[in-house]
Each structure stands twice: as structure tokens, then as C-alpha cells.
C-alpha positions in Angstrom: -139.6 75.3 162.8 -139.4 78.8 161.3 -139.9 80.3 164.7 -136.9 78.2 166.1 -134.7 79.3 163.2 -135.6 83.0 163.8 -134.8 82.6 167.5 -131.4 81.0 166.7 -130.5 83.7 164.3 -131.6 86.4 166.7 -129.5 84.8 169.5 -126.5 84.7 167.3 -126.9 88.3 166.2 -127.1 89.5 169.9 -124.1 87.3 170.9 -122.1 89.0 168.1 -122.6 92.3 169.9 -121.0 91.2 173.1 -117.9 93.1 174.3 -114.5 91.5 174.4 -111.7 92.0 176.8 -109.2 94.5 175.4 -106.1 93.0 173.8 -102.6 93.9 175.1 -99.3 93.9 173.3 -97.9 90.4 173.1 -101.3 88.7 173.0 -102.3 89.1 176.6 -105.8 90.0 177.8 -107.4 91.9 180.7 -109.6 89.8 183.0 -112.7 91.9 184.0 -112.0 93.5 187.4 -108.4 92.2 187.3 -105.0 93.2 186.2 -103.5 92.9 182.7 -102.0 89.5 182.2 -99.3 88.5 179.7 -100.0 85.5 177.5 -97.5 83.3 179.5 -95.3 83.6 182.5 -93.1 81.0 184.1 -92.6 81.2 187.8 -89.0 80.9 189.0 -87.3 80.7 192.4 -87.9 83.8 194.5 -91.1 84.8 192.7 -94.0 85.7 195.1 -97.7 85.4 194.4 -101.0 85.4 196.3 -103.5 82.6 196.5 -107.0 84.0 197.0 -110.1 81.8 197.3 -113.2 84.0 197.8 -115.2 81.2 199.4 -112.4 79.6 201.5 -110.5 82.5 203.0 -108.7 80.2 205.4 -106.6 79.1 202.3 -105.6 82.6 201.2 -101.9 83.0 201.4 -98.8 84.8 199.9 -96.2 82.3 198.9 -92.7 82.4 197.5 -91.4 79.9 195.0 -88.5 77.9 196.5 -85.2 77.0 194.9 -86.6 73.6 194.2 -89.6 75.1 192.4 -92.1 74.2 195.1 -94.4 76.4 197.1 -95.7 75.8 200.6 -99.2 77.4 201.1 -100.5 77.3 204.7 -103.0 74.5 205.3 -101.7 72.6 202.2 -98.0 72.0 202.7 -95.5 71.5 199.9 -96.9 71.7 196.4 
């Protein structure tokens, strides 16, 4: 029982030393290996973004938000 308690305390102590993603102005974060992201962004008509699926490259696409707020990725149709 004491051994279990010591193991839990040691695990918590080590977990407290873990690095955190750096904070950005406005409350955003940086995803490891990615680009800085704002806390929130609403897509509007004309915005473009990429869909990347590392294990399903057939579905990778660059899409534009339509005037109706929908996008049409290849292989999926209107979403």
C-alpha cells in the first residue's frame, strides 16, 4: 500500500514537469509541429482551407467556403 502511494506521488511529480505549449496573445496555443492557432475563428464565404488526412491521402483537398456556408471536398460532396 505504501509502495503504491509512493508510485502515485512519483508519477504526479514527474507529470508536473511536463512541458506545455507556449501561449499566444488572445489565448491561442501552438500545436506541436503546427502553426499558431487563435482561440476561435469562424469560417466565412470565400475562406480557403486544406483538409489533410495522413492515412487517407485520397481525401486530401483544398476547399473554399461557398456563399451558402457549405464546402465540397472531393470524394465527399457538399458538407
